[in-house]
SEGUDREN-155321 format. One record per residue (C-alpha): x, y, z; residue in one letter; residue number from 1. Coordinates in nm, 4 decimals, decimal comma. Layout:
        c1        c2        c3  type  seq
         X         Y         Z     A  NUM
...
END
This chain:
        c1        c2        c3  type  seq
   -4,6073   -0,1095    1,2419     X    1
   -4,4629   -0,3011    1,5349     X    2
   -4,2656   -0,5244    1,2961     X    3
   -4,1378   -0,2285    1,0968     X    4
   -3,9983   -0,0309    1,3912     X    5
   -3,7276   -0,2801    1,5012     X    6
   -3,6169   -0,3154    1,1410     X    7
   -3,5962    0,0631    1,1086     X    8
   -3,3951    0,0882    1,4307     X    9
   -3,1448   -0,1709    1,3090     X   10
   -3,0997    0,0184    0,9850     X   11
   -3,0374    0,3516    1,1595     X   12
   -2,8012    0,1853    1,4068     X   13
   -2,5993    0,0262    1,1250     X   14
   -2,5655    0,3573    0,9402     X   15
   -2,4572    0,5441    1,2558     X   16
   -2,2043    0,2732    1,3384     X   17
   -2,0636    0,2886    0,9847     X   18
   -2,0078    0,6642    1,0143     X   19
   -1,8392    0,6184    1,3523     X   20
   -1,6113    0,3494    1,2076     X   21
   -1,4995    0,5783    0,9268     X   22
   -1,4288    0,8583    1,1739     X   23
   -1,2359    0,6251    1,4043     X   24
   -1,0412    0,4908    1,1075     X   25
   -0,9218    0,8403    1,0202     X   26
   -0,8353    0,9183    1,3807     X   27
   -0,6539    0,5896    1,4313     X   28
   -0,4385    0,6529    1,1299     X   29
   -0,3089    0,9901    1,2467     X   30
   -0,2158    0,8719    1,5958     X   31
    0,0884    0,6390    1,5551     X   32
    0,4168    0,8106    1,4608     X   33
    0,7600    0,6686    1,3785     X   34
    1,0212    0,6883    1,6544     X   35
    1,2672    0,9772    1,6274     X   36
    1,6218    0,9006    1,5227     X   37
    1,8503    1,1116    1,7449     X   38
    2,2057    1,0087    1,6484     X   39
    2,2376    1,1314    1,2906     X   40
    2,5125    1,2532    1,0657     X   41
    2,4466    1,5547    0,8446     X   42
    2,5978    1,7089    0,5335     X   43
    2,7311    2,0086    0,7281     X   44
    3,1003    1,9363    0,6809     X   45
    3,3771    2,1785    0,7794     X   46
    3,7375    2,2523    0,6815     X   47
    4,0130    2,3826    0,9053     X   48
    4,1694    2,7131    0,8010     X   49
    4,5213    2,7251    0,9454     X   50
    4,5544    3,0983    0,8818     X   51
    4,2576    3,1912    1,1016     X   52
    4,2583    2,8707    1,3104     X   53
    3,8851    2,8326    1,2453     X   54
    3,6504    2,5681    1,1112     X   55
    3,4669    2,7005    0,8066     X   56
    3,1799    2,5472    0,6054     X   57
    3,3030    2,3057    0,3406     X   58
    3,2345    2,3974   -0,0249     X   59
    3,3374    2,1236   -0,2666     X   60
    3,4475    2,3509   -0,5520     X   61
    3,6378    2,5873   -0,3247     X   62
    3,7994    2,3426   -0,0811     X   63
    3,9006    2,0645   -0,3189     X   64
    4,2567    2,0593   -0,1865     X   65
    4,1728    1,9605    0,1719     X   66
    4,2364    1,6000    0,2737     X   67
    4,0648    1,6348    0,6119     X   68
    3,6987    1,7222    0,6601     X   69
    3,5277    1,7722    0,9940     X   70
    3,1780    1,7700    1,1431     X   71
    3,0416    1,8344    1,4915     X   72
    2,8147    1,5454    1,5984     X   73
    2,6019    1,4927    1,9067     X   74
    2,6117    1,1350    2,0392     X   75
    2,3536    1,0127    2,2892     X   76
    2,3570    0,6877    2,4856     X   77
    1,9963    0,5848    2,4174     X   78
    2,0589    0,4450    2,0683     X   79
    2,3491    0,3447    1,8421     X   80
    2,5100    0,5876    1,5993     X   81
    2,5596    0,3729    1,2905     X   82
    2,7078    0,5337    0,9809     X   83
    2,7461    0,3727    0,6360     X   84
    3,0238    0,4985    0,4101     X   85
    3,2492    0,3972    0,1240     X   86
    3,6159    0,4190    0,2184     X   87
    3,9303    0,3786    0,0086     X   88
    4,2306    0,2098    0,1626     X   89
    4,3978    0,4074    0,4446     X   90
    4,0962    0,6325    0,5093     X   91
    4,0981    0,7375    0,8753     X   92
    3,8202    0,8499    1,1093     X   93
    3,8936    1,0455    1,4280     X   94
    3,6807    1,1616    1,7201     X   95
    3,8236    1,4668    1,8960     X   96
    4,1569    1,3994    1,7189     X   97
    4,1664    1,0378    1,8465     X   98
    4,1966    0,7699    1,5783     X   99
    3,8994    0,5320    1,5910     X  100
    3,9086    0,3678    1,2457     X  101
    4,1447    0,3015    0,9534     X  102
    4,0332    0,1269    0,6356     X  103
    4,2557   -0,1677    0,5459     X  104
    4,0993   -0,1979    0,1979     X  105
    3,8525   -0,0219   -0,0301     X  106
    3,5019   -0,1307    0,0752     X  107
    3,1708   -0,0203    0,2206     X  108
    3,1827    0,0031    0,5998     X  109
    2,9326    0,0463    0,8826     X  110
    3,0672    0,2080    1,1985     X  111
    2,9023    0,2696    1,5364     X  112
    3,0318    0,6081    1,6556     X  113
    2,8609    0,5647    1,9922     X  114
    3,0794    0,2642    2,0689     X  115
    3,3981    0,4557    1,9929     X  116
    3,2918    0,7679    2,1832     X  117
    3,3201    0,5862    2,5163     X  118
    3,6123    0,7269    2,7091     X  119
    3,6361    1,0391    2,4922     X  120
    3,5335    1,3605    2,6599     X  121
    3,2922    1,5732    2,4564     X  122
    3,3477    1,9413    2,3862     X  123
    3,0403    2,1357    2,4985     X  124
    2,8337    1,8197    2,4541     X  125
    2,9533    1,7474    2,0985     X  126
    3,2276    1,5468    1,9332     X  127
    3,4444    1,6538    1,6404     X  128
    3,4323    1,3819    1,3743     X  129
    3,7261    1,4014    1,1319     X  130
    3,7562    1,2129    0,8033     X  131
    4,1122    1,2134    0,6672     X  132
    4,3047    1,0472    0,3875     X  133
    4,6771    1,0943    0,3256     X  134
    4,6553    1,1137   -0,0562     X  135
    4,3103    1,2433   -0,1566     X  136
    4,0046    1,4254   -0,0345     X  137
    3,7566    1,1874    0,1332     X  138
    3,4248    1,1245   -0,0382     X  139
    3,2025    1,2524    0,2430     X  140
    2,8955    1,2321    0,0182     X  141
    2,8949    0,8559    0,0806     X  142
    2,8463    0,9033    0,4566     X  143
    2,4853    0,8159    0,5382     X  144
    2,2861    0,7200    0,8463     X  145
    2,2269    0,3480    0,8872     X  146
    1,8733    0,2968    1,0209     X  147
    1,8377   -0,0124    1,2370     X  148
    1,6858   -0,1067    1,5687     X  149
    1,6450    0,1684    1,8256     X  150
    1,7185    0,0549    2,1798     X  151
    1,5647    0,1852    2,4952     X  152
    1,7833    0,2677    2,7954     X  153
    1,5968   -0,0031    2,9892     X  154
    1,8075   -0,3183    3,0305     X  155
    1,7422   -0,5941    2,7792     X  156
    1,6034   -0,8310    3,0427     X  157
    1,3338   -0,5806    3,1414     X  158
    1,2222   -0,4779    2,7941     X  159
    0,9151   -0,6737    2,6762     X  160
    0,9921   -0,6221    2,3056     X  161
    1,2395   -0,4673    2,0640     X  162
    1,1404   -0,1459    1,8938     X  163
    1,2340   -0,1042    1,5295     X  164
    1,2644    0,2152    1,3331     X  165
    1,0476    0,1513    1,0298     X  166
    0,7805    0,3089    0,8204     X  167
    0,4477    0,2612    0,9953     X  168
    0,1852    0,0711    0,7979     X  169
   -0,1484    0,1412    0,9591     X  170
   -0,3296   -0,1930    0,9646     X  171
   -0,6058   -0,0464    1,1821     X  172
   -0,7495    0,1069    0,8650     X  173
   -0,7697   -0,2381    0,7036     X  174
   -0,9432   -0,3852    1,0088     X  175
   -1,2007   -0,1092    1,0374     X  176
   -1,2819   -0,1177    0,6664     X  177
   -1,3321   -0,4953    0,6873     X  178
   -1,5794   -0,4362    0,9709     X  179
   -1,7529   -0,1766    0,7544     X  180
   -1,7832   -0,4312    0,4719     X  181
   -1,9362   -0,6782    0,7158     X  182
   -2,1878   -0,4158    0,8276     X  183
   -2,2865   -0,3409    0,4674     X  184
   -2,3370   -0,7077    0,3837     X  185
   -2,5271   -0,7631    0,7090     X  186
   -2,7540   -0,4659    0,6385     X  187
   -2,8186   -0,5908    0,2833     X  188
   -2,8983   -0,9418    0,4058     X  189
   -3,1461   -0,8077    0,6629     X  190
   -3,3215   -0,5558    0,4389     X  191
   -3,2916   -0,7166    0,0936     X  192
   -3,2928   -1,0937    0,1578     X  193
   -3,4221   -1,1832   -0,1901     X  194
   -3,1535   -0,9802   -0,3668     X  195
   -2,8849   -1,1146   -0,1341     X  196
   -2,9876   -1,4756   -0,1892     X  197
   -3,0142   -1,4226   -0,5647     X  198
   -2,6526   -1,3053   -0,5876     X  199
   -2,4727   -1,5127   -0,3245     X  200
   -2,6700   -1,8376   -0,3344     X  201
   -2,4481   -2,0924   -0,5095     X  202
   -2,7531   -2,2939   -0,6149     X  203
   -2,8893   -2,0083   -0,8249     X  204
   -2,5552   -1,9258   -0,9851     X  205
   -2,6440   -2,1301   -1,2938     X  206
   -3,0024   -2,0019   -1,3034     X  207
   -2,9634   -1,7298   -1,5631     X  208
   -3,3360   -1,6712   -1,5926     X  209
   -3,3615   -1,6098   -1,2199     X  210
   -3,0586   -1,3860   -1,2122     X  211
   -3,2078   -1,1608   -1,4754     X  212
   -3,4973   -1,0843   -1,2425     X  213
   -3,2762   -0,9591   -0,9592     X  214
   -3,3109   -0,5828   -0,9134     X  215
   -2,9387   -0,5159   -0,8493     X  216
   -2,8551   -0,6867   -1,1788     X  217
   -3,1306   -0,5254   -1,3860     X  218
   -3,0659   -0,1680   -1,2669     X  219
   -2,7420   -0,1556   -1,0638     X  220
   -2,7797    0,2139   -0,9786     X  221
   -3,1594    0,2147   -0,9828     X  222
   -3,1914    0,0943   -0,6226     X  223
   -3,0107    0,1324   -0,2930     X  224
   -2,9383   -0,2389   -0,2823     X  225
   -2,7610   -0,2269   -0,6198     X  226
   -2,5454    0,0684   -0,5182     X  227
   -2,4521   -0,0925   -0,1847     X  228
   -2,3720   -0,4309   -0,3415     X  229
   -2,1328   -0,2626   -0,5854     X  230
   -1,9919   -0,0398   -0,3091     X  231
   -1,9200   -0,3411   -0,0852     X  232
   -1,7424   -0,5185   -0,3700     X  233
   -1,5481   -0,2026   -0,4630     X  234
   -1,4346   -0,1583   -0,1028     X  235
   -1,3344   -0,5258   -0,0783     X  236
   -1,1150   -0,5236   -0,3883     X  237
   -0,9795   -0,1773   -0,2961     X  238
   -0,8502   -0,3216    0,0328     X  239
   -0,6700   -0,6016   -0,1507     X  240
   -0,5220   -0,3637   -0,4084     X  241
   -0,4073   -0,1235   -0,1349     X  242
   -0,2539   -0,4151    0,0572     X  243
   -0,0696   -0,5351   -0,2544     X  244
    0,0781   -0,1945   -0,3333     X  245
    0,1432   -0,0700    0,0220     X  246
    0,4597   -0,2766    0,0687     X  247
    0,5553   -0,3176   -0,2958     X  248
    0,4889   -0,0236   -0,5233     X  249
    0,2093    0,2137   -0,6167     X  250
    0,0283    0,1987   -0,9457     X  251
    0,2521    0,4320   -1,1463     X  252
   -0,0142    0,5473   -1,3931     X  253
   -0,2680    0,6236   -1,1188     X  254
   -0,0087    0,8160   -0,9188     X  255
    0,0686    1,0373   -1,2168     X  256
   -0,2978    1,1173   -1,2730     X  257
   -0,4183    1,1223   -0,9106     X  258
   -0,1325    1,1506   -0,6568     X  259
   -0,2091    0,9563   -0,3383     X  260
   -0,0055    0,9987   -0,0213     X  261
    0,1997    0,6989    0,0917     X  262
    0,1232    0,7676    0,4561     X  263
   -0,2489    0,8262    0,4165     X  264
   -0,3681    0,4687    0,3806     X  265
   -0,7321    0,5610    0,4384     X  266
   -0,7253    0,8073    0,1505     X  267
   -0,5692    0,5440   -0,0736     X  268
   -0,8376    0,2858    0,0108     X  269
   -1,1190    0,5355   -0,0496     X  270
   -0,9496    0,6422   -0,3745     X  271
   -0,9307    0,2825   -0,5018     X  272
   -1,2905    0,2188   -0,3886     X  273
   -1,4360    0,5015   -0,5951     X  274
   -1,2065    0,4132   -0,8842     X  275
   -1,3405    0,0555   -0,8944     X  276
   -1,6975    0,1791   -0,8376     X  277
   -1,6642    0,4211   -1,1285     X  278
   -1,5099    0,1541   -1,3494     X  279
   -1,8061   -0,0808   -1,2933     X  280
   -2,0558    0,1908   -1,3828     X  281
   -1,8481    0,3102   -1,6787     X  282
   -1,8253   -0,0450   -1,8143     X  283
   -2,2001   -0,0409   -1,8927     X  284
   -2,1626    0,2753   -2,1028     X  285
   -1,8545    0,1264   -2,2677     X  286
   -2,0482   -0,1903   -2,3584     X  287
   -2,3353    0,0162   -2,4990     X  288
   -2,0978    0,2075   -2,7258     X  289
   -1,9094   -0,1036   -2,8381     X  290
   -2,2355   -0,2926   -2,8892     X  291
   -2,3583   -0,0150   -3,1145     X  292
   -2,0325   -0,0149   -3,3128     X  293
   -2,0356   -0,3928   -3,3594     X  294
   -2,4124   -0,4121   -3,4073     X  295
   -2,4575   -0,6426   -3,1059     X  296
   -2,6847   -0,4342   -2,8827     X  297
   -2,8891   -0,7454   -2,7943     X  298
   -2,5875   -0,8991   -2,6144     X  299
   -2,4972   -0,5984   -2,3981     X  300
   -2,7544   -0,6398   -2,1187     X  301
   -2,6861   -1,0126   -2,0795     X  302
   -2,3093   -0,9566   -2,0870     X  303
   -2,3163   -0,6814   -1,8245     X  304
   -2,5527   -0,8725   -1,5931     X  305
   -2,3304   -1,1812   -1,5940     X  306
   -2,0166   -0,9748   -1,5422     X  307
   -2,1775   -0,7950   -1,2477     X  308
   -2,3186   -1,1145   -1,0982     X  309
   -1,9804   -1,2914   -1,1251     X  310
   -1,7708   -1,0185   -0,9613     X  311
   -2,0257   -0,9663   -0,6821     X  312
   -2,0300   -1,3383   -0,6033     X  313
   -1,6523   -1,3825   -0,6183     X  314
   -1,5975   -1,0591   -0,4254     X  315
   -1,7479   -1,2266   -0,1207     X  316
   -1,4153   -1,4116   -0,0728     X  317
   -1,1940   -1,1001   -0,0815     X  318
   -1,2391   -1,0169    0,2911     X  319
   -1,1008   -1,3663    0,3636     X  320
   -0,7885   -1,2750    0,1664     X  321
   -0,7587   -0,9568    0,3719     X  322
   -0,7817   -1,1544    0,6966     X  323
   -0,4944   -1,3736    0,5749     X  324
   -0,2984   -1,0598    0,4939     X  325
   -0,3502   -0,9131    0,8405     X  326
   -0,2664   -1,2403    1,0162     X  327
    0,0322   -1,3661    0,8160     X  328
    0,1824   -1,0752    0,6220     X  329
    0,4464   -1,0020    0,8856     X  330
    0,5639   -1,3658    0,8886     X  331
    0,5231   -1,4577    0,5196     X  332
    0,5048   -1,1363    0,3141     X  333
    0,6003   -1,2958   -0,0194     X  334
    0,3491   -1,5801    0,0189     X  335
    0,0672   -1,3442    0,1154     X  336
    0,1564   -1,1140   -0,1742     X  337
    0,1326   -1,4119   -0,4111     X  338
   -0,2041   -1,5159   -0,2650     X  339
   -0,3396   -1,1600   -0,2976     X  340
   -0,2270   -1,1344   -0,6592     X  341
   -0,3758   -1,4746   -0,7416     X  342
   -0,7055   -1,3770   -0,5763     X  343
   -0,7406   -1,0620   -0,7857     X  344
   -0,6297   -1,2415   -1,1017     X  345
   -0,8718   -1,5327   -1,0502     X  346
   -1,1598   -1,2967   -0,9762     X  347
   -1,1096   -1,1073   -1,3011     X  348
   -1,0330   -1,4117   -1,5155     X  349
   -1,3236   -1,6222   -1,3839     X  350
   -1,5652   -1,3336   -1,4341     X  351
   -1,4552   -1,3000   -1,7980     X  352
   -1,4749   -1,6769   -1,8565     X  353
   -1,8293   -1,6824   -1,7224     X  354
   -1,9256   -1,3964   -1,9545     X  355
   -1,7836   -1,5925   -2,2495     X  356
   -1,9736   -1,9050   -2,1419     X  357
   -2,3088   -1,7303   -2,0985     X  358
   -2,2827   -1,5253   -2,4180     X  359
   -2,1913   -1,8441   -2,6048     X  360
   -2,5318   -1,9882   -2,5118     X  361
   -2,7003   -1,6976   -2,6884     X  362
   -2,4739   -1,6839   -2,9929     X  363
   -2,1751   -1,9055   -3,0863     X  364
   -1,8422   -1,7465   -2,9954     X  365
   -1,6948   -1,9193   -3,2998     X  366
   -1,8584   -1,6351   -3,4875     X  367
   -1,5540   -1,4185   -3,5632     X  368
   -1,7546   -1,0965   -3,5337     X  369
   -1,8815   -1,1847   -3,1839     X  370
   -1,5397   -1,3118   -3,0780     X  371
   -1,3782   -0,9831   -3,1846     X  372
   -1,6420   -0,7908   -2,9871     X  373
   -1,5748   -0,9937   -2,6699     X  374
   -1,1991   -0,9493   -2,7099     X  375
   -1,2455   -0,5722   -2,7425     X  376
   -1,4824   -0,5450   -2,4445     X  377
   -1,3489   -0,8142   -2,2074     X  378
   -1,0034   -0,9505   -2,2924     X  379
   -0,8223   -0,6236   -2,3628     X  380
   -0,9643   -0,4456   -2,0510     X  381
   -0,8723   -0,7584   -1,8496     X  382
   -0,5108   -0,7411   -1,9704     X  383
   -0,4931   -0,3708   -1,8816     X  384
   -0,6331   -0,4275   -1,5313     X  385
   -0,3961   -0,7180   -1,4628     X  386
   -0,1046   -0,5032   -1,5785     X  387
   -0,2009   -0,2115   -1,3524     X  388
   -0,2915   -0,4131   -1,0432     X  389
   -0,0924   -0,7374   -1,0431     X  390
    0,2018   -0,7080   -1,2819     X  391
    0,2951   -0,3491   -1,1953     X  392
    0,6212   -0,4307   -1,0140     X  393
END
């Protein structure tokens, strides 16, 4: 009893800490917000009616004959007011009827209105921006805000860092989920040492007879250890998949079926985790059905055990890939993206190769019937997964 109590306390402590980490992860994600862009141009353009001497809202189909369009803008000193626009030759920009720009050729320009507002007195705190062309109506639809660095009013010498206006990618979620994976593996190693050693011991990797006796491999969902081993792997590969698609592109097919918010990184990681977890469990049912169709029921259990053993063993290296992502992604994003894609590809390919090797010891793969079965159950699903995860952009 005295030996059981400390072990029980460690288990309860690990579970409580895991719940707290998940709660903190959600809270940490909602806290940071992008900085507000103050100097912005809008689509609220105006035209000057000489009859009433008033500025009226611009309607493209009604006011097609006006060569000058106007807009009231508020310009602050805390950040630049950069505007991108396409201008034909001789297009002119004015602030409070003072010429500040004239296009010498047709091109795309970027102009800082804050720079040109110096020395011009505002009217009730605003400036009248005028876009005029002598021969045609200006294309004001091309006027867009140029988002760049946002400067603080503190002098450059006193500012410790430059603040950039960018979409916030919450890496705290990645860090906390990696800690959660470590807690799960630590709890499994303390409470199920035989199962842990049977899966992650490199010396027993070639011992197929021994691997068949491991409870997580015989009944993956028949014990807590089996469920947690698969959950830890699912969470590990979900982190890598989320990292790959956060800065590149979402999985288009998954987004059509199950829309996942771009900002809610925690939701996306949990979504991918349960998707991978469900895929692993569904694969056993899929193999049973295909084995029945091909008349190879005797191969199914061996095939599934080796697939599960391979991905669980190789999944141990995925948190290392995530640490590389967190440390070097800002400096070498393309290199880290390549490493992440290679890690996922190697994990899937090596797992399939091991299944082919082990099944070949039971029955020759040169048998066309068996080879067709393995292509239907391993190669085609592998190609689909690589397409969705790695080659989706």
